[in-house]
N, C-alpha and C positions, 0 to 999 in steps of 0.2 A: 579456237583452244583445241589443240592437240590432246586427244583422247589416246590414255594407254590401253595397248593392247591387251585383251583379258588372257589372265591365267589359266590354263586348265588344267586338271590333274587327274592322273590316271593310275591304277594297282601297275606294280612292278615286283617283280621276283628276281633276285641275284641269280644269273646263269651260271655261276661258277663252280667250278668242282671244289666244295667246299661244305664240310657239315653243318653251316650256319644257314643255307639257304634263306637268307632275308628278304624279310618283307620291305617294299619300297613303295615312294611315290615318284612318279615322273612329273614335272612340272614343263607345260610348254605356252610358250607366247608366241603369236604369230607364225604356227608351224614348224617353231623351232624348240628343241629339246634345253631348256636354260638350268635345268636342276635335277638332281634325284637325291632324292631325303629318303633316310629310315623311317619305317612307319612306327611313330609313338604307341600304337594302340597294340600292337606285335610283343605279345608275350617274351619272346624270344629276342628281337630285333631291339625293342625298347628305343627305337628312333636313332640308334648309330649305326654309322657304316664303317667298316674297317677302312685302314690307310689305303688298300688296293681300290674301293670303290667311292672315297668320298668326294672325287671328281668324275664320276662315270658319264656324266653328260658331256663333259669336255673331249672324252674318249673317242666320242661319237662322231666328233670332228676334227679328230687327227688328222693333218695334212697327207700323211702316208699312206692312208686308208685306199686299197683296191675298190673303184667304185665302178669299174666296167670291166667285162670279159677281157683277159689279155692271151694272147699267142705269144709263146716263145719266138726271141728273132737273134738268139746268138747261142753259143754252148750251155749246153746245160749248167748251171750253177751262176751265171754271168749277169743274172739279173736284166737281161734286156727282154722288153717284150713291148709288144704293139697292141694297141685297142682294136677289139672286133666287136662285131655284134652279138646278141645272144642267140640270134637263128642261126648264126655261123660258128658258134660256140658248140651249141646243141648238136647241129648236122656235123661237125667233125667229128663230136665223141662219138656219135651214133655210127656214123662210116669207120670210124677206127676200131670200136669196139667189135662191130658187125665181120671186120676183117679178120681181126683176132678170134672172134669165134668159130668163123667159117674155116681157119688154117688150124688153130689148136683145140677148140673148144671153150666153153663157156666157163670152165676152171682156171683157164689161163688170167682172168681177171679178178684181182684182190680188192675188196672194198678194206678200208682202215680208217678205224676213228675210234674217237675215246670223248670224255667229258669236257672238252673245251666249252661246251654247253649243257647243261645239265638238265636241259628241260624236256619234259615228254613229249614234247612235239619236235622239238628243233634238235637233240641232244645225243645219245650214245646210241640210241637204236633208229633212229630216223631214217636211214637208209635202208635198214635191214628188209624190209620187206620188198622195196624194187629190187636189191641184188638177189634175194631168193627167190625171187620170179626169173630173173637175169640167169639165173643158174650157177654163180660164181662159185668161187672157193668161200668157205665161211672163215668170217674173221673172228678169233677168238681175243677177247679184250680184258687182260688181266694187269694192267698197270696196277691197281691198287685195289685191295680189299677183297681180291678174288680169294688167297688163302685161306685170309680168316675168316671169310664165308663159307667156305669147303668144311674148315675146322667146327664152326658154330653150329652149321645147318647137321652136320653128323652129329654132335654133341650136345645143343640144345633146341635144334628144329628150327623153322621159321617163325621165330617171334623177336619183335622189336625190344625184349628187356626193359630194362629201366630208362621211365622218362627222363632226358636230361633236367629237367626242370624240376625234376625229385631230388637232386643232388642238395636242394636246400634242407631236406630233413636228414641227410647223412651226417652220420658223426665221425666218421674215418673213409675218407674219400682219397684213393688213391689213382693218379693220372701214369699210366704204364704206357710209355714211348708216343708220347703226344706231347707237341708245344704248344698248349691251348692258347697262350696270349698270341702267339703267331699263326695257328690254323685252326683255333676254334673259339676264337674271340667271344662269341656272345653266350658260351657257355660259360666262360669264366667268371661272371658275376654271379652265379649260382653257386658257384665253389666259395667264392668270398663270402657270401651270407652265411654259408653254413659254418666259414672260417671264424666269421665274426660271432657267431653264437658258440664257438667252442670245437668246432670240429678240428680235427688234426687233417693235414693235406700231405700227401707225401707223393712225391715225384719220382719214378725210376726211369731212369734215362741215361746212354752211355756219355751224356755231356751235360755241362749246366748251363741248360737252355733258360731262355726267360722267366720260362714257367717253373723250372726247378729254382730258380733264384727266390720266387715268391712263395715255394713250400715252407714248411715247416721240417721237411726232413727231405735231404736228396738222396737216392740210395742209386749209385751208378755202375751198373756190372760192365766187364769185358763185352764190347761189341759181340753180338751172336749167342751172347751165352744164357735171356733171358731164361732160355727152358730148363736150364739147371739151374737159377735162381728159383722159378717156379716149382719145381720139382722138389728143392729143397726146402722153400716154405711148405711145401705138402707134407713132407717127412717131420718136419717141424711141429707141425699141426698135431700130428698122429702122436708122434712121441711125448708132446707136452698135454696130451689128452682134451684138446681145443677143440675137435670134431664135434659138431651137433649131431650125436647119433642118432636120434629119433628122425630129423628131419631127412639125414641119407638112407636110413632105414627106409622110410615110406617113399623118398620120392628120385630115388637113384638108383643103377644099377650099374655092376661092377666094383663096387668100393673094396672088396677082400682082395680082389686082383691087382688094384690101385696101390693100395697097402703094402703089398707086398714088393711091387716094384719100388714103391719110395724107398724101402730098407737099404737100395743101392746108394741113394744121396743122403750120405753120410754128412755130417759139419766140415769135416776136413776136406772131404771132394771136393762140395758146395764151394766153398772158401776159394781152394785153390783154383778150380776152374771160372768162377766169376769174377774174383777179386773183392766180394763182399763179404766182411767178417760174420763169422759163424754167429756171434752174440747179435750183430742185426739181422741177420736171419731168423734167429730165434725172437727177438723182440718182435718183428714184423708180423711173426706167425701168430703170436700172444695178442697183440693188439688187435689185429685185423679179426680175429675169432671173437675176441672178449668186449669190443668197442664198436657196439650197434646203433643204428643201422650201419653198415660198412660195404662199400662198392669201389668196383673197378670200373674206369674208362678206359678203355684199350685202344691205342693209337694204331695206325697202318704199317707203322715201322716195326711194330713186333712180327710181322712175316716175312721181312725183309732179309733173309738170311737163309742157308740152307734147310735149317730145320724149323722153319717158321711156323708152317702147319702143326706141328707138333708142340710146338711153344704155346701158341692159342690154346690150343687143348689142356694145356698144364695150368695156364692162368685162369681160362674157364673155371677147373676143377676147384680153386681157392674160395671164392663165394659160396659154392654149393657144399664143400666141407664144414664151412661156418655157420651155416643156416642163413643167409643174408639175404635169402631170397622171402624170411618170413616177413621182412619190414617195407613201409615206404620208404624209399630212398636206398633200398639195400639190395645188392645184386651184381649185377653186370651191365655194362653198355657197349653195344659193337655197333651195330646200326640198325635203327628203327625201320630201315627200309623194307623188311619184310612183310610189315602189316599194311603197309598201303594196298590198297584195292586196285590195283592195275592188270586190266588183262594184257598180259606181255605177248598172248599168242595172237590179239588183234594188233599189235604194234610191229611184232617182227615176222608173223605169219609165215611159221615154220613149214606149215603144209603147202609150201611151194619149193621145197628143198629137196632137191632129187636124191634119191637113195644113193649111198656111200659118198657122196661129195667130201671132199676134204675140209680139213682144217688147218690153218695157219696162225699161230698167235702172233699179237702184237709186238710182245718183247722180242722175237726171231725175225725181224723184219730184215736185217741184213744178212742173216742165211739165208732166207727165203729170195731176194733179189740177187745176190751173188752166186747163185749155185751150189752154195753149200750144203743146202738142204736136199738137193737133188731131186727136185719135182718134175714131176711128168705128168701134163704139162707144164714149162717154165712158166714164171709171172710175167706176161706182156702186157698187162694194162693192171693201172693202178689208181684207186680214188683216194684219196685223204680227205677227209673233212673233221672239222672239232679237235684237232690234235699237230702237234709239231714235234713228230719221231725225232729229228736231228737234234731236238735240245732234250726232248723228254724219255726217250727209249733207249735202252743199254744199248752198247759196242756201237756209238754213233759214226765212226769213220767207216765202220764196214758197210752202215746205213748208204752213206755218202756216196762210196763205189757203186752201190747198187743203183741208185736213184741217176748216177752219171751216167750209165748204160743208154745209147743211142735206140736199142729196138726195145727200150721199155717207153710205152704212152702212158703219161705220168699226170693227172689232172687233180688239182688241188683246190678245195671251196675255201676261202679265207678272206680275213679283213686287211691281212697286211703281205707283202712279200717276206715271209718269214724264212729261216734257213731251210726249211723244208722246203716251202712253195718255190723259193728261187731255182729248183731243178724241176719244176714242172713244165708240160708242154703247154697247157691249156689252165688257166686260174680264172674260176667263177668267182664274183664278188659276193658275199655272204652279208645279212644284215646282222647288226648288234641287237640286244636285248629289246632297246626301246622304239626297235623299227618293227616288231613283229610279236604275233600272240603267242601265247604259252601255257602250261601249266607246269609249275615244278613241284617234284616230289623231293625228300629231302634222307640224305643216310644220316643226319644229326641230330631230327628232332620230327616230331608228329604232325606235323603242319602241311596241309595242301596248299599253295600259294598262286595264286593268278598274276599271270603277266600279260598287261595289256600293251597291243600296240598304242603308241603314244605319239608317233611322227611318222610320215611316210620316208621311205628309205632314201638314203642319199644315192646319189647318182643312179646307177641301174642294179645295186644291190637287191638279192632275193634271199628270201628266208630257205632255209635248208629244204624246211618241207616243199616250197615252192620249187626248186631246183629239182627235187626229185619227182614232182608233178609233171614239170617239162620233160625230163628224161623218159618216165613213164609214157607220155604221149608218144615221144617219139618213136619208143620202141612196141608202142599199139596195146599197152598195156590198161588204158584207160576204159577198157570194157570191164573192170573191176570197179566199184564204187570207192573202193579204200584208195585208191590213186588220184581221184578226183576231188577228193574233198578239200575244204578250207582248212587253216592253220586251228581254228576254235572248234570246228567240228569234229577233226580227229581228236583234238583235248577231250573233248565230251565220248566219243566212241571210244576210248582207251579205258576208262573209269567205270568201274563196275558201281554204279550208281546204287544197287540194291544191296550193296554189301553192308553188313551191320556197323562196319568202320565209318561208313557216310551218315547215318543216322536219318537216314531220308530225307536230306538236301538234295539241290539241285543247282545248275549252273547260276541260277539267278542270285542264290545266296550270295557265290563268289563276286558276282557283279557289284553286289551291295557291299561287300564287307572285305574280298580281297582273299582271303585266306579262312582255313578252316582246322580246328585240331582235331583229327581223327578220335572217333568216341571209342576209345581204348582205353578209360579211366583216364581222371585228372591228374597231374602233378600230386595232386594232394593225397587220394585213393588208392594209386595206381598198386596193385599187389598182382602181378600176372602169374606168379608162381610160387606165392605163400603154401599153397595147397597142390605142387606139381604143376599138373595139366601142361606138361611140356608137349610141344606139337613134335615127337618123335612116336616111332612106331609102338614103344610099350608105353607113351606117357609118362617116362622117366627121363630125368637127366642120365646121358651115357657116360658113363667113365670108362667102360669096355666097348668095343665096339668088333664085332666077330664077322669075319666074311665081307667088309666094308672095303670098296675099291675107290681110289684116286677120281675126282670127277672137278668139272668146273661148272657152277650153277648157270644154268640155263640163260638168264639175261645178258650173261656176259660172254654168250657165243652164240648170237643170233636165234636163240631159243631150240639149238638144235641138241638134240638128244643122243645122237649117235656119234661114235669116232672119239668118244673120250677114252683117255690114255689109259683107265683102269687097272693101275698099279695096285697091289694089295696095299692097303693101310694098316699099319701097326694096332694092334687091338686096343693098346695102351697109350695115355699121354706119355711123353718121354723127354728125353734130350737127345738132338743128334748136333754134334758139332758143326762150327763152321765150316766150309769148305777151304776157304782161305783167311788162317790167322797165324801168328808165330807159333802157337801151341797145336796146330793140326797140320801144318803146311809147312815145316821147317826148312822145305830145300827151297820154296819159292819164296820165305822170309828172309831167306838170305840175301837175296835180290830186291826185293820190297818189302820191307821190314815192317811198314807202317798200316796200322787198318784205317781206314776212310769212312765216312758216314756222309750223306748230303742228304740231309733236312731240307723240308720248305723254306722260301725265304720269307722275310716278314716283309718285303717291298711288295713281290709279286705273286702272282696267282700261278704256280707253276711257272710256264714260259709267257703267262699273259701279262702286260704292262712293261715287260723287260725290255721295249724298244722306246719308251716314254723317256725321255731325259730326267724329265724333274723325279721320275719314279726310280731311276737309275742311282740320282743325286741322292735320292733319300735312303737308298737301299745299300747304297755304295758301291764301289767296284768288286768284281769280283777278289773274294778272301779266302784265307786258308787259315783256320784257327790252329794254332801249333802249342804245348805246352813248353814251359821253358827247356826242360831237359832234351826233348827231341830238338828245339831250337838250335840251341847250342852245339848240340854235336854235328852240326851241318852249318855251323858259321852264320846263322841266318838270325837276323835282328829285325825288331818291330817293324813292319812298313816295307821290308825288302819284298822287290820281284821276286817270286818264285814258280818253279815249274814243276808238279805234280804228274807223275807218270807210270805206267806199268806197260807189259808189252801189248797191250789193244789200244794204248792211246795214250794223249798228254793234253793237259790246260796249264793257263797260269794265270796266276793272282798274285795278292798281296799278303805278306805273312802277318798274322794278327799273334802277337805272343801273348798268353794267357793260360790263367790258373784254371778255366773253365774245362778243360779237356787233359783227360790222363788216359795214356795208353792208346788214343785214335787221333787222328786230325779229322777237320770238321770242314766242309766246304758246302754251302746252300745252294740248291737246286734252281733252276729257271733262265739263267744269263744265257744269251744268245751268243753262239760262237763267232759271230760275225761281228759283234759287238765286243768282244774280250780282246785282252792283250795278244793273243795268239789265236790263230783258228780252232779252239777246241773248247771244250765245257766238260764239266765235271763228269756227264756218262760217256766221256771218250773212254775213260777206264771202266766202266762196270760192264760186267760178265751179263751173257745174256742167260744164262743159265736157270733154269727153273728150280723153287723153293720146294718142300716137302710135299705141299698140299696146295690145290688148286692153279697149278702154273703161274703162282705168285713170283715177282720177282726177288732178284737176291743184289739190290742195290748197295744193302750194308755187309756186303760178304765179299769185300774186295781188298785186296794188298798191294799199295804204292810205294814209291819213293819219293821224296822231295830233295830237290836242289836248289840254291839260290841261283837266279837268273843274272848273269854281269851285264 
């Protein structure tokens, strides 16, 4: 009689750059990962996984995975590699980097990472300590939420804001520049529950997304004009006497100055700039202030144009003026990240950074590699992990030019030969989440989530932390215990267990339960700022800022405090127009008359899964949403192949003629250029200029033209 193999179960935490950070179970039979399920007990996950993760176990066994170290065996970009041993790979990296350091200095080496893994141990910052010890250029990582974080920290301070689960108590819910159904799915049930109890759901977005279609009211400002809309709402609240004067007087600073600036945002001006009628602006102002609790969930798209930081500051002011913070489920949600008790200095070890070390930002990799940044010394060594800049970064054609340099020694730690890794000299095989230990913090809820190693890594794959342990040993850094700790020891080392948010629990709690909601109040009673108590210098909400300068929050730049850009910050919120729009750049618009926005795809997680045939089939080929008038003017019919282009680059896709857009075209992000119709993807056309605060990207501040492809 054959016995069925025993099925084992391990705790998992979704590794992806998503606010949901789902709690999962890995199920293993005979050493093989056979299923991944959402944890039904977890209050946010509730047993469900999104379309990206529902077959995550199969992703581990994708036949195209890189399972052994590879050395380039053909021209850069040719995807020709041969297998080598780990010993050979580490020795070659050590030798090449040593030669670079001897000739050019250690700052000629650039690490480059982002949130392809969001874990505390394996994620954004896992290589920081090694590279800081090595003395490399500091990598500033501002793909997402950096501009909103700078604005938030200046205005509100390091607070998590409203618990997303508290939205069930809200009566007026605003989702601003966030397509929750595609990118924040596990928050949506809380919104629906409130909606069923009578709450009004308003979505503010430049196109009619899946979430906008499910709302009670969709407000569609022109791209890049959300700041003018927010200031118009502020002005309407003041004109209509909708301001909670008592709360504002007791808990804010700078209101008289804000009120004076708001006078410039007349109904006619706001309507002309945003395309939103004066009646709608007035109605929103009245309803948001009078229907309490009212709450705003901000999406990262708000920061993605020239005036993004100022826009965030203006949006933040709306619930403060309304006194929404008085109520459970009232106020604002940006990122709960700020209340997680993580000792980021232990993670990144900024004490190793040498004085006057320079900084290179992720968004301007192309400039750094091609010489346009005029770096001295030039970048001669590059290590990329947890990101795919040839898909995700702006001005990707310039990045490809830089990666093609024969004098650049480029190492990638990856799961697949991505469009970026195709140019690497050495590729190191990295583990997937079921193959390593980690602890997951979240930028979308208040849970820490354990991720247990469920299976042995496939082939010779190593965790990111193990890769840096091996590199540390090669360079003699193992004299510091930080560089010899196991993955789980690192997780324990980074958490501030004695912080009040941890309520006295220890790692054993996670081994039994898998997750823990920080002790910062429950969703039914959390009132973080009903009585003010904002973690700002004056413990007040800051409408006005005098003497403030621009910065990137330290966790986004290897905890490096020096070499901040330091531009003066406007004392007040306001509206900075987009750099590229028909209204602000007429000469450019004569050539490229259409605004484009590039939201996240429903079927991909950034560029993850965009190489899986069944995910591509579900998501569909790269498409371009166009309204009927724009399509007709170009003799484009639904389903026609089209080319989208500007002076920075181009990509192709299929036209979808629709009523969901007005004055803007939409092409979702994540497609691999090597798998598209042409050798291009949406970020070929994106500018690498920064937004107004936090060196945020300007992915939504670009003009293009569209032509039918014959």
